[in-house]
C-alpha positions in Angstrom: -9.4 -42.5 16.8 -9.5 -39.4 19.0 -6.5 -37.1 19.3 -6.0 -34.8 22.3 -6.3 -31.1 21.7 -4.7 -28.1 23.4 -6.6 -25.6 25.5 -7.1 -23.5 22.4 -8.8 -26.4 20.6 -6.0 -27.0 18.1 -4.3 -30.3 17.7 -0.8 -30.0 19.3 0.8 -31.8 16.3 -0.6 -29.4 13.7 1.0 -25.9 13.0 -1.3 -23.0 13.6 -1.1 -19.2 13.9 0.9 -16.3 12.6 4.2 -17.7 14.0 4.1 -20.7 11.7 3.2 -18.5 8.7 6.1 -16.2 9.5 8.4 -19.2 9.7 7.3 -20.5 6.4 7.9 -17.1 4.8 11.4 -17.0 6.2 12.1 -20.5 4.9 10.8 -19.6 1.4 13.0 -16.5 1.4 16.0 -18.5 2.4 15.4 -21.1 -0.3 14.9 -18.3 -2.9 18.1 -16.5 -1.7 20.1 -19.7 -2.0 18.6 -20.3 -5.5 19.7 -16.9 -6.6 23.2 -17.5 -5.2 23.5 -20.8 -7.1 22.2 -19.5 -10.5 24.0 -16.1 -10.6 27.3 -17.4 -9.4 27.1 -20.5 -11.6 26.4 -18.3 -14.7 29.3 -16.1 -13.8 32.0 -18.8 -13.3 30.8 -20.9 -16.2 31.1 -17.9 -18.5 34.6 -17.1 -17.2 35.6 -20.8 -17.4 34.5 -20.8 -21.1 36.9 -18.0 -21.8 40.0 -19.0 -19.7 41.5 -21.9 -17.8 43.1 -19.6 -15.3 42.2 -20.7 -11.7 43.1 -17.3 -10.3 40.7 -15.6 -12.8 37.9 -18.0 -11.9 38.5 -17.6 -8.1 38.6 -13.8 -8.4 35.4 -13.7 -10.5 33.6 -16.2 -8.3 34.5 -14.4 -5.0 33.7 -11.0 -6.4 30.4 -12.3 -7.7 29.6 -13.9 -4.3 30.3 -10.8 -2.3 28.6 -8.5 -4.7 25.5 -10.7 -4.9 25.3 -11.2 -1.1 25.7 -7.5 -0.4 23.2 -6.6 -3.1 20.7 -9.1 -1.7 21.2 -7.7 1.9 20.8 -4.1 0.9 17.8 -4.8 -1.3 16.1 -6.8 1.5 17.0 -4.2 4.1 15.5 -1.3 2.0 12.4 -3.4 1.1 11.7 -4.5 4.6 12.5 -1.1 6.1 10.0 0.6 3.7 7.4 -2.0 4.6 8.0 -1.6 8.3 7.8 2.2 8.0 4.4 1.9 6.2 3.2 -0.6 8.9 4.3 1.7 11.7 2.5 4.7 10.1 -0.7 2.6 9.8 -0.4 1.5 13.4 0.1 5.1 14.6 -3.0 6.2 12.7 -5.0 3.3 14.3 -3.8 4.1 17.8 -4.7 7.8 17.3 -8.2 6.8 16.0 -8.7 4.6 19.0 -7.9 7.5 21.4 -10.0 10.0 19.6 -13.0 7.9 18.4 -13.3 4.8 20.6 -17.0 4.3 19.9 -16.6 4.6 16.2 -13.8 2.1 16.3 -15.8 -0.3 18.3 -18.6 -0.1 15.7 -16.0 -0.7 13.0 -14.6 -3.8 14.7 -18.2 -5.1 15.1 -18.8 -4.6 11.4 -15.6 -6.5 10.5 -16.8 -9.5 12.5 -20.3 -9.3 11.1 -18.8 -9.4 7.6 -17.1 -12.6 8.7 -20.5 -14.2 9.3 -21.2 -13.6 12.9 -24.6 -12.4 14.1 -24.9 -8.7 15.1 -25.1 -9.7 18.8 -22.2 -12.1 18.7 -20.1 -9.7 16.6 -20.7 -7.0 19.2 -19.8 -9.2 22.1 -16.6 -10.4 20.4 -15.6 -6.8 19.6 -16.3 -5.6 23.1 -14.3 -8.5 24.7 -11.4 -8.0 22.4 -11.4 -4.3 23.0 -11.5 -4.8 26.7 -8.5 -7.2 26.5 -6.3 -5.2 24.1 -8.1 -2.7 21.9 -5.0 -1.7 19.9 -3.9 -5.3 19.1 -7.5 -6.3 18.2 -8.0 -3.4 15.8 -4.5 -3.8 14.3 -5.0 -7.4 13.5 -8.6 -7.2 12.4 -8.3 -4.0 10.3 -4.7 -4.1 9.1 -3.7 -7.7 9.4 -0.8 -6.7 11.6 0.5 -7.8 14.9 2.3 -4.7 16.6 4.8 -6.9 18.4 5.7 -9.0 15.3 6.9 -6.5 12.7 9.7 -7.8 10.5 13.2 -6.7 11.5 15.1 -5.3 8.4 18.5 -6.2 9.8 17.5 -9.8 10.4 16.0 -9.9 6.9 19.2 -8.5 5.4 21.4 -10.9 7.3 19.3 -13.9 6.4 19.3 -13.0 2.7 23.1 -12.5 2.6 23.7 -15.8 4.3 21.3 -17.7 2.1 22.9 -16.2 -1.1 26.4 -17.0 0.2 25.6 -20.6 0.9 24.1 -21.0 -2.5 27.0 -19.3 -4.3 29.6 -21.5 -2.6 28.4 -24.6 -4.4 29.1 -23.5 -8.0 32.3 -21.8 -6.9 33.7 -25.0 -5.4 32.4 -27.0 -8.3 34.3 -24.9 -10.8 37.5 -24.7 -8.8 38.1 -28.2 -7.4 37.9 -30.5 -10.5 40.5 -30.8 -13.2 40.3 -28.2 -16.0 38.7 -30.6 -18.4 36.0 -31.6 -16.0 35.1 -28.1 -14.7 32.2 -27.3 -16.9 30.5 -30.8 -16.8 30.9 -31.0 -13.0 29.5 -27.5 -12.5 26.5 -28.1 -14.7 25.8 -31.4 -12.9 26.3 -30.0 -9.4 24.2 -26.9 -10.1 21.3 -28.9 -11.7 21.3 -31.2 -8.6 21.3 -28.3 -6.2 18.5 -26.5 -8.1 16.4 -29.7 -8.1 16.8 -29.7 -4.4 15.8 -26.1 -3.9 12.9 -26.5 -6.3 11.7 -29.5 -4.4 12.0 -27.7 -1.0 10.2 -24.6 -2.4 7.4 -26.8 -3.7 7.0 -28.6 -0.4 6.8 -25.3 1.5 4.3 -23.9 -0.9 2.3 -27.0 -1.3 2.7 -27.0 -5.1 3.6 -30.0 -7.5 7.2 -30.8 -7.1 7.9 -31.9 -10.6 6.8 -28.6 -12.1 8.8 -26.6 -9.6 11.9 -28.6 -10.1 11.7 -28.5 -13.9 11.3 -24.7 -13.8 14.4 -24.0 -11.7 16.6 -26.6 -13.3 15.7 -25.4 -16.8 16.2 -21.8 -15.8 19.6 -22.4 -14.2 20.8 -24.6 -17.1 19.7 -22.0 -19.6 21.6 -19.3 -17.7 24.8 -21.3 -17.6 24.4 -22.2 -21.3 24.0 -18.5 -22.2 27.0 -17.4 -20.2 29.1 -20.3 -21.5 28.3 -19.1 -25.0 29.2 -15.6 -24.1 32.5 -16.8 -22.7 33.3 -18.8 -25.8 32.5 -15.8 -28.0 34.7 -13.5 -25.9 37.6 -15.9 -26.0 37.3 -16.1 -29.8 37.2 -12.3 -30.2 40.2 -11.9 -27.9 42.4 -14.3 -29.9 
């Protein structure tokens, strides 16, 4: 059965191009940020709950951990992406200067890149000439550096996205520890966190195309281990303090 194609030759119902890859990267980053918020906050509040039944102490610890984690994630992401963007801008500036100073050499270089991809010398030269005539800077940036000058990552957007993802993840264990009766706090939190981690693991596996069972097992076991360790620490601290 034939399916219609777009003018570019790609099936309209199939994702193609850098835009889709960029979207996937953002989704993965969001899932990982939420996962960090779940695990770190769950470990914190479970540890505190093991040491005290004070709701105010749990709320204070949970809120403090949420804001500290979200800010830390945002700052870390901003610094990381800013550093990457500065490096990319420096590479693009060098490429632009080389195109202005040595256009013939750059054309030969672009031709060589397409020959290395399997094109014949004649076809590679024609492709290089046509791309150079259309937009030399964009053609060289993408072929040589793997960059699109108009699609560099925004560090502020990255920071905001990371903070939001972490916050949303952190809210689940915080609510799970505060809302149930005192005797049910720990079991409810363990159950809610395990379920949430199973979901993030499944989503992460789907985005990455990896086996879901293995991904879910990793994140659930890791999160459960973190809560078990902090619960033990809280119990020990409570015993020392009495």
